[in-house]
All heavy atoms as TSV, in Angstrom:
chain	resi	resn	atom	element	x	y	z
A	1	MET	N	N	-31.047	104.965	107.785
A	1	MET	CA	C	-30.449	103.761	107.048
A	1	MET	C	C	-29.290	103.244	107.822
A	1	MET	O	O	-28.308	104.006	108.159
A	1	MET	CB	C	-30.156	104.275	105.634
A	1	MET	CG	C	-29.698	103.151	104.794
A	1	MET	SD	S	-29.519	103.553	102.980
A	1	MET	CE	C	-27.786	103.633	102.834
A	2	MET	N	N	-29.231	101.931	107.866
A	2	MET	CA	C	-28.038	101.331	108.598
A	2	MET	C	C	-26.964	101.085	107.624
A	2	MET	O	O	-27.182	100.694	106.373
A	2	MET	CB	C	-28.614	99.951	109.083
A	2	MET	CG	C	-27.501	99.262	109.919
A	2	MET	SD	S	-28.039	97.570	110.314
A	2	MET	CE	C	-28.614	97.863	111.923
A	3	MET	N	N	-25.799	101.294	107.958
A	3	MET	CA	C	-24.636	101.037	107.212
A	3	MET	C	C	-24.279	99.558	107.188
A	3	MET	O	O	-24.518	98.848	108.019
A	3	MET	CB	C	-23.295	101.697	107.783
A	3	MET	CG	C	-23.426	103.324	107.620
A	3	MET	SD	S	-21.755	104.129	108.014
A	3	MET	CE	C	-21.433	103.599	109.649
A	4	THR	N	N	-23.755	99.251	105.983
A	4	THR	CA	C	-23.308	97.789	105.893
A	4	THR	C	C	-22.014	97.547	106.681
A	4	THR	O	O	-21.371	98.483	107.181
A	4	THR	CB	C	-23.002	97.497	104.412
A	4	THR	OG1	O	-21.801	98.178	103.997
A	4	THR	CG2	C	-24.147	97.717	103.431
A	5	GLU	N	N	-21.678	96.379	106.867
A	5	GLU	CA	C	-20.493	96.079	107.705
A	5	GLU	C	C	-19.337	96.683	107.020
A	5	GLU	O	O	-18.397	97.264	107.725
A	5	GLU	CB	C	-20.314	94.550	107.882
A	5	GLU	CG	C	-19.147	94.166	108.768
A	5	GLU	CD	C	-19.118	92.738	109.161
A	5	GLU	OE1	O	-20.078	92.105	108.885
A	5	GLU	OE2	O	-18.189	92.388	109.759
A	6	LEU	N	N	-19.179	96.584	105.694
A	6	LEU	CA	C	-17.997	97.124	104.996
A	6	LEU	C	C	-17.907	98.623	105.143
A	6	LEU	O	O	-16.852	99.213	105.448
A	6	LEU	CB	C	-18.082	96.735	103.573
A	6	LEU	CG	C	-16.917	97.298	102.633
A	6	LEU	CD1	C	-15.507	96.821	103.187
A	6	LEU	CD2	C	-17.175	96.901	101.306
A	7	GLU	N	N	-19.019	99.359	105.011
A	7	GLU	CA	C	-19.190	100.792	105.232
A	7	GLU	C	C	-18.750	101.180	106.653
A	7	GLU	O	O	-17.940	102.182	106.899
A	7	GLU	CB	C	-20.557	101.353	105.001
A	7	GLU	CG	C	-20.863	101.287	103.512
A	7	GLU	CD	C	-22.460	101.499	103.226
A	7	GLU	OE1	O	-23.165	101.281	104.168
A	7	GLU	OE2	O	-22.654	101.932	102.092
A	8	THR	N	N	-19.208	100.399	107.629
A	8	THR	CA	C	-18.800	100.700	109.002
A	8	THR	C	C	-17.330	100.547	109.161
A	8	THR	O	O	-16.695	101.516	109.773
A	8	THR	CB	C	-19.636	99.738	109.965
A	8	THR	OG1	O	-20.971	99.834	109.781
A	8	THR	CG2	C	-19.308	100.135	111.477
A	9	ARG	N	N	-16.698	99.428	108.733
A	9	ARG	CA	C	-15.310	99.228	108.818
A	9	ARG	C	C	-14.438	100.371	108.220
A	9	ARG	O	O	-13.540	100.879	108.772
A	9	ARG	CB	C	-14.853	97.952	108.173
A	9	ARG	CG	C	-15.323	96.700	109.119
A	9	ARG	CD	C	-14.765	95.364	108.470
A	9	ARG	NE	N	-15.453	94.309	109.252
A	9	ARG	CZ	C	-14.911	93.128	109.112
A	9	ARG	NH1	N	-13.912	92.818	108.424
A	9	ARG	NH2	N	-15.591	92.147	109.876
A	10	LYS	N	N	-14.988	100.799	106.994
A	10	LYS	CA	C	-14.330	101.943	106.252
A	10	LYS	C	C	-14.410	103.232	107.227
A	10	LYS	O	O	-13.458	103.996	107.335
A	10	LYS	CB	C	-14.919	102.085	104.924
A	10	LYS	CG	C	-14.522	101.116	103.972
A	10	LYS	CD	C	-15.157	101.424	102.518
A	10	LYS	CE	C	-14.831	100.420	101.549
A	10	LYS	NZ	N	-15.412	100.765	100.291
A	11	THR	N	N	-15.589	103.457	107.767
A	11	THR	CA	C	-15.781	104.663	108.692
A	11	THR	C	C	-14.950	104.540	109.713
A	11	THR	O	O	-14.253	105.540	110.125
A	11	THR	CB	C	-17.241	104.754	108.951
A	11	THR	OG1	O	-18.089	104.785	107.835
A	11	THR	CG2	C	-17.444	106.002	109.767
A	12	ILE	N	N	-14.821	103.530	110.374
A	12	ILE	CA	C	-14.045	103.309	111.589
A	12	ILE	C	C	-12.524	103.436	111.179
A	12	ILE	O	O	-11.754	104.180	111.873
A	12	ILE	CB	C	-14.281	101.975	112.324
A	12	ILE	CG1	C	-15.631	101.918	112.884
A	12	ILE	CG2	C	-13.248	101.651	113.396
A	12	ILE	CD1	C	-16.032	100.472	113.244
A	13	GLY	N	N	-12.168	102.796	110.091
A	13	GLY	CA	C	-10.772	102.892	109.747
A	13	GLY	C	C	-10.407	104.362	109.344
A	13	GLY	O	O	-9.383	104.839	109.698
A	14	THR	N	N	-11.271	105.065	108.661
A	14	THR	CA	C	-11.034	106.455	108.234
A	14	THR	C	C	-10.793	107.237	109.586
A	14	THR	O	O	-9.856	108.099	109.648
A	14	THR	CB	C	-12.091	106.972	107.553
A	14	THR	OG1	O	-12.261	106.312	106.269
A	14	THR	CG2	C	-12.072	108.523	107.097
A	15	ARG	N	N	-11.742	107.054	110.535
A	15	ARG	CA	C	-11.542	107.905	111.874
A	15	ARG	C	C	-10.259	107.680	112.395
A	15	ARG	O	O	-9.643	108.704	112.853
A	15	ARG	CB	C	-12.746	107.328	112.660
A	15	ARG	CG	C	-12.551	107.973	114.107
A	15	ARG	CD	C	-13.545	107.628	115.065
A	15	ARG	NE	N	-13.160	107.970	116.409
A	15	ARG	CZ	C	-14.090	108.350	117.204
A	15	ARG	NH1	N	-15.325	108.234	117.057
A	15	ARG	NH2	N	-13.673	108.784	118.414
A	16	PHE	N	N	-9.631	106.513	112.424
A	16	PHE	CA	C	-8.409	106.320	113.112
A	16	PHE	C	C	-7.241	106.649	112.236
A	16	PHE	O	O	-6.213	106.948	112.735
A	16	PHE	CB	C	-8.477	104.861	113.625
A	16	PHE	CG	C	-9.277	104.619	114.804
A	16	PHE	CD1	C	-10.390	103.894	114.623
A	16	PHE	CD2	C	-8.988	105.252	115.975
A	16	PHE	CE1	C	-11.279	103.660	115.749
A	16	PHE	CE2	C	-9.812	105.093	117.074
A	16	PHE	CZ	C	-11.039	104.227	116.924
A	17	ARG	N	N	-7.460	106.708	110.951
A	17	ARG	CA	C	-6.354	107.276	110.109
A	17	ARG	C	C	-6.268	108.694	110.170
A	17	ARG	O	O	-5.077	109.218	110.115
A	17	ARG	CB	C	-6.549	106.745	108.618
A	17	ARG	CG	C	-6.038	105.317	108.292
A	17	ARG	CD	C	-6.013	105.121	106.822
A	17	ARG	NE	N	-7.244	105.269	106.124
A	17	ARG	CZ	C	-8.335	104.366	106.151
A	17	ARG	NH1	N	-8.086	103.284	106.797
A	17	ARG	NH2	N	-9.431	104.555	105.537
A	18	VAL	N	N	-7.317	109.370	110.340
A	18	VAL	CA	C	-7.324	110.791	110.470
A	18	VAL	C	C	-6.656	111.289	111.663
A	18	VAL	O	O	-5.899	112.205	111.705
A	18	VAL	CB	C	-8.661	111.291	110.235
A	18	VAL	CG1	C	-8.819	112.793	110.574
A	18	VAL	CG2	C	-9.259	111.037	108.810
A	19	GLY	N	N	-6.876	110.646	112.836
A	19	GLY	CA	C	-6.365	110.986	114.039
A	19	GLY	C	C	-6.849	110.084	115.194
A	19	GLY	O	O	-7.878	109.467	115.029
A	20	GLN	N	N	-5.842	109.740	115.980
A	20	GLN	CA	C	-6.182	108.959	117.131
A	20	GLN	C	C	-7.338	109.606	118.009
A	20	GLN	O	O	-7.457	110.685	118.156
A	20	GLN	CB	C	-4.937	108.724	118.109
A	20	GLN	CG	C	-3.844	107.961	117.386
A	20	GLN	CD	C	-4.278	106.429	117.271
A	20	GLN	OE1	O	-5.079	105.987	117.925
A	20	GLN	NE2	N	-3.616	105.662	116.514
A	21	PRO	N	N	-8.069	108.679	118.700
A	21	PRO	CA	C	-9.152	109.164	119.694
A	21	PRO	C	C	-8.501	109.833	120.837
A	21	PRO	O	O	-9.161	110.649	121.444
A	21	PRO	CB	C	-9.994	108.010	119.914
A	21	PRO	CG	C	-9.117	106.761	119.646
A	21	PRO	CD	C	-8.229	107.282	118.649
A	22	CYS	N	N	-7.322	109.418	121.106
A	22	CYS	CA	C	-6.627	109.986	122.262
A	22	CYS	C	C	-5.593	111.008	121.690
A	22	CYS	O	O	-5.340	111.087	120.503
A	22	CYS	CB	C	-5.820	109.033	123.131
A	22	CYS	SG	S	-6.917	107.736	123.786
A	23	GLU	N	N	-4.999	111.929	122.582
A	23	GLU	CA	C	-4.086	112.887	122.042
A	23	GLU	C	C	-2.746	112.436	121.603
A	23	GLU	O	O	-1.945	113.232	120.909
A	23	GLU	CB	C	-3.945	114.087	123.133
A	23	GLU	CG	C	-5.231	114.706	123.408
A	23	GLU	CD	C	-5.089	115.854	124.457
A	23	GLU	OE1	O	-3.978	116.195	124.814
A	23	GLU	OE2	O	-6.188	116.265	124.882
A	24	ASP	N	N	-2.358	111.321	121.941
A	24	ASP	CA	C	-1.102	110.776	121.564
A	24	ASP	C	C	-1.070	109.358	120.987
A	24	ASP	O	O	-2.255	108.866	120.788
A	24	ASP	CB	C	-0.107	110.797	122.775
A	24	ASP	CG	C	-0.695	109.956	123.940
A	24	ASP	OD1	O	-1.439	109.121	123.712
A	24	ASP	OD2	O	-0.240	110.282	124.929
A	25	ASP	N	N	-0.119	108.796	120.574
A	25	ASP	CA	C	-0.022	107.405	119.968
A	25	ASP	C	C	0.418	106.417	121.122
A	25	ASP	O	O	1.117	105.539	120.737
A	25	ASP	CB	C	0.900	107.442	118.857
A	25	ASP	CG	C	0.377	108.223	117.647
A	25	ASP	OD1	O	-0.732	108.310	117.544
A	25	ASP	OD2	O	1.248	108.777	116.874
A	26	SER	N	N	0.101	106.688	122.269
A	26	SER	CA	C	0.517	105.958	123.364
A	26	SER	C	C	-0.295	104.600	123.362
A	26	SER	O	O	-1.174	104.262	122.676
A	26	SER	CB	C	0.330	106.658	124.708
A	26	SER	OG	O	-1.219	106.661	124.908
A	27	ILE	N	N	0.171	103.713	124.305
A	27	ILE	CA	C	-0.404	102.398	124.523
A	27	ILE	C	C	-1.985	102.624	124.880
A	27	ILE	O	O	-2.803	101.966	124.433
A	27	ILE	CB	C	0.177	101.605	125.753
A	27	ILE	CG1	C	1.644	101.389	125.401
A	27	ILE	CG2	C	-0.566	100.359	126.036
A	27	ILE	CD1	C	1.911	100.238	124.340
A	28	ASP	N	N	-2.278	103.728	125.600
A	28	ASP	CA	C	-3.631	103.969	125.953
A	28	ASP	C	C	-4.364	104.273	124.651
A	28	ASP	O	O	-5.636	103.895	124.738
A	28	ASP	CB	C	-3.681	105.303	126.863
A	28	ASP	CG	C	-3.208	105.054	128.304
A	28	ASP	OD1	O	-3.122	103.793	128.631
A	28	ASP	OD2	O	-2.853	105.957	128.933
A	29	ALA	N	N	-3.877	105.031	123.768
A	29	ALA	CA	C	-4.580	105.315	122.485
A	29	ALA	C	C	-4.839	103.937	121.830
A	29	ALA	O	O	-6.060	103.834	121.274
A	29	ALA	CB	C	-3.936	106.305	121.636
A	30	ALA	N	N	-3.862	103.120	121.627
A	30	ALA	CA	C	-4.080	101.795	120.900
A	30	ALA	C	C	-5.150	100.996	121.714
A	30	ALA	O	O	-5.981	100.312	121.023
A	30	ALA	CB	C	-2.767	101.082	120.898
A	31	ASP	N	N	-5.111	100.995	123.103
A	31	ASP	CA	C	-6.095	100.266	123.781
A	31	ASP	C	C	-7.390	100.792	123.661
A	31	ASP	O	O	-8.428	100.047	123.406
A	31	ASP	CB	C	-5.667	100.282	125.274
A	31	ASP	CG	C	-6.489	99.310	126.107
A	31	ASP	OD1	O	-6.627	98.173	125.730
A	31	ASP	OD2	O	-7.042	99.679	127.074
A	32	TYR	N	N	-7.523	102.202	123.519
A	32	TYR	CA	C	-8.911	102.788	123.289
A	32	TYR	C	C	-9.451	102.289	121.924
A	32	TYR	O	O	-10.683	101.944	121.806
A	32	TYR	CB	C	-8.712	104.231	123.374
A	32	TYR	CG	C	-10.094	104.976	123.078
A	32	TYR	CD1	C	-11.074	105.200	124.104
A	32	TYR	CD2	C	-10.394	105.331	121.727
A	32	TYR	CE1	C	-12.110	105.787	123.797
A	32	TYR	CE2	C	-11.591	105.908	121.398
A	32	TYR	CZ	C	-12.583	106.198	122.438
A	32	TYR	OH	O	-13.682	106.776	122.110
A	33	GLN	N	N	-8.645	102.370	121.016
A	33	GLN	CA	C	-9.025	102.034	119.609
A	33	GLN	C	C	-9.422	100.557	119.515
A	33	GLN	O	O	-10.463	100.297	119.004
A	33	GLN	CB	C	-7.904	102.206	118.646
A	33	GLN	CG	C	-8.173	101.722	117.279
A	33	GLN	CD	C	-7.077	102.128	116.198
A	33	GLN	OE1	O	-6.095	102.606	116.563
A	33	GLN	NE2	N	-7.183	101.527	115.095
A	34	ARG	N	N	-8.801	99.644	120.211
A	34	ARG	CA	C	-9.077	98.226	120.281
A	34	ARG	C	C	-10.446	98.032	120.859
A	34	ARG	O	O	-11.269	97.422	120.377
A	34	ARG	CB	C	-8.051	97.418	120.951
A	34	ARG	CG	C	-8.307	95.861	120.996
A	34	ARG	CD	C	-7.224	95.185	121.805
A	34	ARG	NE	N	-7.185	95.647	123.145
A	34	ARG	CZ	C	-8.055	95.389	124.115
A	34	ARG	NH1	N	-9.038	94.676	123.879
A	34	ARG	NH2	N	-7.810	95.836	125.297
A	35	LYS	N	N	-10.598	98.735	122.066
A	35	LYS	CA	C	-11.877	98.568	122.713
A	35	LYS	C	C	-13.118	99.230	121.966
A	35	LYS	O	O	-14.120	98.568	122.006
A	35	LYS	CB	C	-11.775	99.232	124.143
A	35	LYS	CG	C	-10.963	98.528	125.027
A	35	LYS	CD	C	-10.737	99.141	126.392
A	35	LYS	CE	C	-9.820	98.459	127.313
A	35	LYS	NZ	N	-9.709	99.136	128.583
A	36	PHE	N	N	-12.820	100.289	121.335
A	36	PHE	CA	C	-13.754	100.948	120.562
A	36	PHE	C	C	-14.303	100.062	119.383
A	36	PHE	O	O	-15.517	99.855	119.189
A	36	PHE	CB	C	-13.402	102.175	119.939
A	36	PHE	CG	C	-14.285	102.911	119.062
A	36	PHE	CD1	C	-15.315	103.678	119.619
A	36	PHE	CD2	C	-14.291	102.858	117.660
A	36	PHE	CE1	C	-16.385	104.244	118.776
A	36	PHE	CE2	C	-15.182	103.507	116.821
A	36	PHE	CZ	C	-16.196	104.156	117.376
A	37	VAL	N	N	-13.417	99.407	118.614
A	37	VAL	CA	C	-13.730	98.582	117.508
A	37	VAL	C	C	-14.466	97.315	117.978
A	37	VAL	O	O	-15.489	96.911	117.467
A	37	VAL	CB	C	-12.402	98.160	116.672
A	37	VAL	CG1	C	-12.704	97.042	115.652
A	37	VAL	CG2	C	-11.924	99.439	115.925
A	38	THR	N	N	-14.025	96.760	119.063
A	38	THR	CA	C	-14.725	95.671	119.783
A	38	THR	C	C	-16.105	95.962	120.131
A	38	THR	O	O	-17.066	95.244	119.857
A	38	THR	CB	C	-13.891	95.065	121.019
A	38	THR	OG1	O	-12.530	94.745	120.550
A	38	THR	CG2	C	-14.540	93.965	121.507
A	39	ALA	N	N	-16.322	97.091	120.758
A	39	ALA	CA	C	-17.614	97.550	121.163
A	39	ALA	C	C	-18.576	97.693	119.912
A	39	ALA	O	O	-19.726	97.362	120.107
A	39	ALA	CB	C	-17.507	98.831	122.077
A	40	VAL	N	N	-18.052	98.192	118.855
A	40	VAL	CA	C	-18.858	98.393	117.573
A	40	VAL	C	C	-19.185	97.116	117.091
A	40	VAL	O	O	-20.481	96.749	116.772
A	40	VAL	CB	C	-18.194	99.277	116.657
A	40	VAL	CG1	C	-18.890	99.203	115.319
A	40	VAL	CG2	C	-18.007	100.740	117.107
A	41	GLN	N	N	-18.289	96.133	116.952
A	41	GLN	CA	C	-18.554	94.849	116.646
A	41	GLN	C	C	-19.680	94.189	117.459
A	41	GLN	O	O	-20.551	93.435	116.919
A	41	GLN	CB	C	-17.381	93.936	116.462
A	41	GLN	CG	C	-16.364	94.480	115.400
A	41	GLN	CD	C	-14.943	93.906	115.503
A	41	GLN	OE1	O	-14.597	93.282	116.481
A	41	GLN	NE2	N	-14.288	93.914	114.357
A	42	GLN	N	N	-19.441	94.175	118.813
A	42	GLN	CA	C	-20.601	93.575	119.737
A	42	GLN	C	C	-21.878	94.246	119.446
A	42	GLN	O	O	-22.948	93.476	119.519
A	42	GLN	CB	C	-20.006	93.795	121.170
A	42	GLN	CG	C	-18.815	92.853	121.503
A	42	GLN	CD	C	-18.242	93.223	122.893
A	42	GLN	OE1	O	-18.611	94.242	123.491
A	42	GLN	NE2	N	-17.386	92.305	123.254
A	43	ALA	N	N	-21.930	95.524	119.271
A	43	ALA	CA	C	-23.237	96.217	119.142
A	43	ALA	C	C	-23.905	95.656	117.854
A	43	ALA	O	O	-25.042	95.510	117.705
A	43	ALA	CB	C	-23.069	97.663	119.112
A	44	ARG	N	N	-23.071	95.657	116.670
A	44	ARG	CA	C	-23.575	95.211	115.441
A	44	ARG	C	C	-24.227	93.628	115.601
A	44	ARG	O	O	-25.242	93.356	115.065
A	44	ARG	CB	C	-22.621	95.126	114.407
A	44	ARG	CG	C	-22.248	96.647	113.999
A	44	ARG	CD	C	-21.202	96.633	112.909
A	44	ARG	NE	N	-21.607	95.900	111.642
A	44	ARG	CZ	C	-22.405	96.430	110.780
A	44	ARG	NH1	N	-22.970	97.668	110.962
A	44	ARG	NH2	N	-22.799	95.739	109.726
A	45	GLU	N	N	-23.504	92.813	116.402
A	45	GLU	CA	C	-23.926	91.523	116.681
A	45	GLU	C	C	-25.295	91.522	117.431
A	45	GLU	O	O	-26.174	90.698	117.115
A	45	GLU	CB	C	-22.852	90.645	117.287
A	45	GLU	CG	C	-21.724	90.326	116.378
A	45	GLU	CD	C	-22.103	89.531	115.126
A	45	GLU	OE1	O	-22.899	88.606	115.246
A	45	GLU	OE2	O	-21.582	89.792	114.064
A	46	SER	N	N	-25.380	92.326	118.454
A	46	SER	CA	C	-26.609	92.522	119.168
A	46	SER	C	C	-27.772	92.872	118.294
A	46	SER	O	O	-28.846	92.386	118.405
A	46	SER	CB	C	-26.411	93.550	120.384
A	46	SER	OG	O	-25.418	93.056	121.264
A	47	ILE	N	N	-27.514	93.784	117.476
A	47	ILE	CA	C	-28.555	94.333	116.521
A	47	ILE	C	C	-29.009	93.047	115.652
A	47	ILE	O	O	-30.231	92.872	115.413
A	47	ILE	CB	C	-28.054	95.530	115.724
A	47	ILE	CG1	C	-27.948	96.698	116.610
A	47	ILE	CG2	C	-29.044	95.795	114.640
A	47	ILE	CD1	C	-27.313	97.945	116.036
A	48	LYS	N	N	-28.058	92.389	115.076
A	48	LYS	CA	C	-28.385	91.194	114.183
A	48	LYS	C	C	-29.294	90.210	115.034
A	48	LYS	O	O	-30.153	89.621	114.483
A	48	LYS	CB	C	-27.140	90.593	113.840
A	48	LYS	CG	C	-26.464	91.246	112.686
A	48	LYS	CD	C	-25.157	90.472	112.215
A	48	LYS	CE	C	-24.463	91.358	111.231
A	48	LYS	NZ	N	-23.093	90.587	110.912
A	49	ARG	N	N	-29.090	90.091	116.334
A	49	ARG	CA	C	-29.948	89.162	117.133
A	49	ARG	C	C	-31.121	89.700	117.601
A	49	ARG	O	O	-31.965	89.048	118.235
A	49	ARG	CB	C	-28.993	88.755	118.381
A	49	ARG	CG	C	-27.790	87.795	118.087
A	49	ARG	CD	C	-27.199	87.217	119.429
A	49	ARG	NE	N	-26.824	88.290	120.349
A	49	ARG	CZ	C	-25.625	88.866	120.344
A	49	ARG	NH1	N	-24.643	88.486	119.503
A	49	ARG	NH2	N	-25.301	89.756	121.169
A	50	GLY	N	N	-31.360	90.919	117.269
A	50	GLY	CA	C	-32.632	91.721	117.713
A	50	GLY	C	C	-32.619	92.190	119.090
A	50	GLY	O	O	-33.719	92.454	119.638
A	51	GLU	N	N	-31.433	92.297	119.598
A	51	GLU	CA	C	-31.364	92.622	121.101
A	51	GLU	C	C	-31.068	94.332	121.006
A	51	GLU	O	O	-29.959	94.795	121.164
A	51	GLU	CB	C	-30.164	92.086	121.650
A	51	GLU	CG	C	-30.344	90.610	121.834
A	51	GLU	CD	C	-29.078	89.847	122.238
A	51	GLU	OE1	O	-27.920	90.470	122.377
A	51	GLU	OE2	O	-29.197	88.646	122.550
A	52	PHE	N	N	-32.174	94.993	120.871
A	52	PHE	CA	C	-32.096	96.422	120.876
A	52	PHE	C	C	-33.607	96.989	121.154
A	52	PHE	O	O	-34.386	96.275	121.096
A	52	PHE	CB	C	-31.596	97.038	119.507
A	52	PHE	CG	C	-32.649	96.726	118.396
A	52	PHE	CD1	C	-33.535	97.600	118.038
A	52	PHE	CD2	C	-32.458	95.542	117.678
A	52	PHE	CE1	C	-34.452	97.287	116.951
A	52	PHE	CE2	C	-33.216	95.264	116.607
A	52	PHE	CZ	C	-34.171	96.109	116.280
A	53	ILE	N	N	-33.546	98.298	121.491
A	53	ILE	CA	C	-34.866	98.865	121.622
A	53	ILE	C	C	-34.944	100.043	120.683
A	53	ILE	O	O	-33.871	100.553	120.196
A	53	ILE	CB	C	-35.051	99.332	123.046
A	53	ILE	CG1	C	-34.073	100.477	123.505
A	53	ILE	CG2	C	-35.090	98.274	124.066
A	53	ILE	CD1	C	-34.510	101.107	124.890
A	54	THR	N	N	-36.114	100.376	120.306
A	54	THR	CA	C	-36.310	101.543	119.380
A	54	THR	C	C	-36.245	102.734	120.024
A	54	THR	O	O	-36.318	102.959	121.177
A	54	THR	CB	C	-37.711	101.296	118.655
A	54	THR	OG1	O	-38.798	101.536	119.728
A	54	THR	CG2	C	-37.932	100.093	117.936
A	55	HIS	N	N	-36.126	103.931	119.249
A	55	HIS	CA	C	-36.125	105.206	119.875
A	55	HIS	C	C	-37.310	105.531	120.640
A	55	HIS	O	O	-37.316	105.975	121.720
A	55	HIS	CB	C	-35.829	106.249	118.660
A	55	HIS	CG	C	-35.717	107.583	119.204
A	55	HIS	ND1	N	-36.839	108.480	119.286
A	55	HIS	CD2	C	-34.665	108.463	119.572
A	55	HIS	CE1	C	-36.530	109.569	119.827
A	55	HIS	NE2	N	-35.135	109.545	119.993
A	56	GLU	N	N	-38.469	105.054	119.949
A	56	GLU	CA	C	-39.808	105.348	120.715
A	56	GLU	C	C	-39.866	104.648	122.109
A	56	GLU	O	O	-40.363	105.157	123.028
A	56	GLU	CB	C	-40.920	104.886	119.799
A	56	GLU	CG	C	-41.120	105.768	118.605
A	56	GLU	CD	C	-40.185	105.459	117.517
A	56	GLU	OE1	O	-39.396	104.318	117.463
A	56	GLU	OE2	O	-39.992	106.203	116.625
A	57	GLU	N	N	-39.368	103.280	122.065
A	57	GLU	CA	C	-39.304	102.642	123.381
A	57	GLU	C	C	-38.445	103.393	124.442
A	57	GLU	O	O	-38.793	103.521	125.525
A	57	GLU	CB	C	-38.743	101.210	123.283
A	57	GLU	CG	C	-39.787	100.336	122.421
A	57	GLU	CD	C	-39.107	98.990	121.969
A	57	GLU	OE1	O	-38.017	98.961	121.667
A	57	GLU	OE2	O	-39.905	98.082	122.089
A	58	LEU	N	N	-37.300	103.753	123.935
A	58	LEU	CA	C	-36.365	104.598	124.799
A	58	LEU	C	C	-36.955	105.847	125.422
A	58	LEU	O	O	-36.887	106.130	126.496
A	58	LEU	CB	C	-35.060	104.811	124.137
A	58	LEU	CG	C	-34.029	105.571	124.962
A	58	LEU	CD1	C	-33.543	104.808	126.147
A	58	LEU	CD2	C	-32.891	105.981	124.023
A	59	GLU	N	N	-37.627	106.574	124.506
A	59	GLU	CA	C	-38.271	107.718	124.868
A	59	GLU	C	C	-39.445	107.444	125.962
A	59	GLU	O	O	-39.475	108.156	126.934
A	59	GLU	CB	C	-38.847	108.341	123.645
A	59	GLU	CG	C	-39.337	109.814	123.839
A	59	GLU	CD	C	-39.783	110.279	122.516
A	59	GLU	OE1	O	-40.805	109.912	121.935
A	59	GLU	OE2	O	-39.117	111.474	122.071
A	60	ARG	N	N	-40.189	106.369	125.781
A	60	ARG	CA	C	-41.275	105.993	126.749
A	60	ARG	C	C	-40.622	105.752	128.120
A	60	ARG	O	O	-41.107	106.152	129.100
A	60	ARG	CB	C	-42.118	104.923	126.244
A	60	ARG	CG	C	-43.113	105.292	125.418
A	60	ARG	CD	C	-44.119	104.199	125.182
A	60	ARG	NE	N	-43.589	102.972	124.648
A	60	ARG	CZ	C	-43.403	102.663	123.373
A	60	ARG	NH1	N	-43.827	103.515	122.436
A	60	ARG	NH2	N	-42.904	101.501	122.989
A	61	GLU	N	N	-39.494	104.968	128.068
A	61	GLU	CA	C	-38.839	104.679	129.322
A	61	GLU	C	C	-38.239	105.931	129.924
A	61	GLU	O	O	-38.441	106.093	131.148
A	61	GLU	CB	C	-37.674	103.676	129.057
A	61	GLU	CG	C	-38.056	102.298	128.797
A	61	GLU	CD	C	-38.589	101.680	130.084
A	61	GLU	OE1	O	-38.103	101.880	131.101
A	61	GLU	OE2	O	-39.626	100.886	129.883
A	62	TYR	N	N	-37.602	106.820	129.222
A	62	TYR	CA	C	-37.022	108.063	129.775
A	62	TYR	C	C	-38.077	108.884	130.450
A	62	TYR	O	O	-37.976	109.337	131.611
A	62	TYR	CB	C	-36.353	108.899	128.642
A	62	TYR	CG	C	-35.941	110.281	129.075
A	62	TYR	CD1	C	-34.844	110.491	129.823
A	62	TYR	CD2	C	-36.772	111.282	128.785
A	62	TYR	CE1	C	-34.499	111.755	130.297
A	62	TYR	CE2	C	-36.402	112.570	129.154
A	62	TYR	CZ	C	-35.221	112.829	129.916
A	62	TYR	OH	O	-35.042	113.932	130.427
A	63	PHE	N	N	-39.210	109.092	129.774
A	63	PHE	CA	C	-40.285	109.902	130.380
A	63	PHE	C	C	-40.990	109.184	131.663
A	63	PHE	O	O	-41.265	109.857	132.551
A	63	PHE	CB	C	-41.433	110.195	129.422
A	63	PHE	CG	C	-40.951	111.247	128.477
A	63	PHE	CD1	C	-40.734	111.007	127.159
A	63	PHE	CD2	C	-40.628	112.520	128.864
A	63	PHE	CE1	C	-40.248	112.027	126.203
A	63	PHE	CE2	C	-40.217	113.635	128.007
A	63	PHE	CZ	C	-40.051	113.254	126.607
A	64	SER	N	N	-41.003	107.805	131.605
A	64	SER	CA	C	-41.579	107.114	132.848
A	64	SER	C	C	-40.482	107.438	133.971
A	64	SER	O	O	-40.983	107.408	135.228
A	64	SER	CB	C	-41.668	105.672	132.505
A	64	SER	OG	O	-40.508	104.950	132.538
A	65	TRP	N	N	-39.194	107.581	133.760
A	65	TRP	CA	C	-38.214	107.702	134.913
A	65	TRP	C	C	-38.333	109.118	135.341
A	65	TRP	O	O	-38.106	109.386	136.518
A	65	TRP	CB	C	-36.891	107.499	134.389
A	65	TRP	CG	C	-36.539	106.087	133.900
A	65	TRP	CD1	C	-37.173	104.907	134.243
A	65	TRP	CD2	C	-35.594	105.683	132.934
A	65	TRP	NE1	N	-36.695	103.887	133.497
A	65	TRP	CE2	C	-35.632	104.286	132.692
A	65	TRP	CE3	C	-34.692	106.400	132.182
A	65	TRP	CZ2	C	-34.865	103.627	131.847
A	65	TRP	CZ3	C	-33.886	105.755	131.305
A	65	TRP	CH2	C	-33.887	104.410	131.214
A	66	THR	N	N	-38.495	110.122	134.509
A	66	THR	CA	C	-38.317	111.583	134.848
A	66	THR	C	C	-39.676	112.075	135.301
A	66	THR	O	O	-39.523	113.239	136.018
A	66	THR	CB	C	-37.765	112.290	133.721
A	66	THR	OG1	O	-38.541	112.169	132.550
A	66	THR	CG2	C	-36.375	111.914	133.325
A	67	PHE	N	N	-40.706	111.639	134.980
A	67	PHE	CA	C	-42.018	112.339	135.127
A	67	PHE	C	C	-43.010	111.637	136.082
A	67	PHE	O	O	-44.208	111.853	136.078
A	67	PHE	CB	C	-42.658	112.784	133.909
A	67	PHE	CG	C	-41.903	113.823	133.097
A	67	PHE	CD1	C	-41.213	113.351	131.907
A	67	PHE	CD2	C	-41.664	115.005	133.564
A	67	PHE	CE1	C	-40.475	114.257	131.240
A	67	PHE	CE2	C	-40.870	115.952	132.817
A	67	PHE	CZ	C	-40.312	115.615	131.639
A	68	GLU	N	N	-42.563	110.646	136.899
A	68	GLU	CA	C	-43.326	109.937	137.681
A	68	GLU	C	C	-43.424	110.527	139.084
A	68	GLU	O	O	-42.531	111.168	139.625
A	68	GLU	CB	C	-42.829	108.430	137.866
A	68	GLU	CG	C	-43.222	107.608	136.640
A	68	GLU	CD	C	-42.920	106.266	136.798
A	68	GLU	OE1	O	-42.218	105.822	137.718
A	68	GLU	OE2	O	-43.353	105.455	136.050
């Protein structure tokens, strides 16, 4: 089941309130957080536009790369 945008924002917000993805509160950690949130937003937009592949499609591609 796909999370709603509000649920996704809450999940992301909770993750960063609990602890930074980096070990400190440096500029690097803030930059990582900004890039992560941006990447999640871009991915959600791609999905809305139908720009994704299914797990089954990915699995077929993987096996074609590894067993040829």
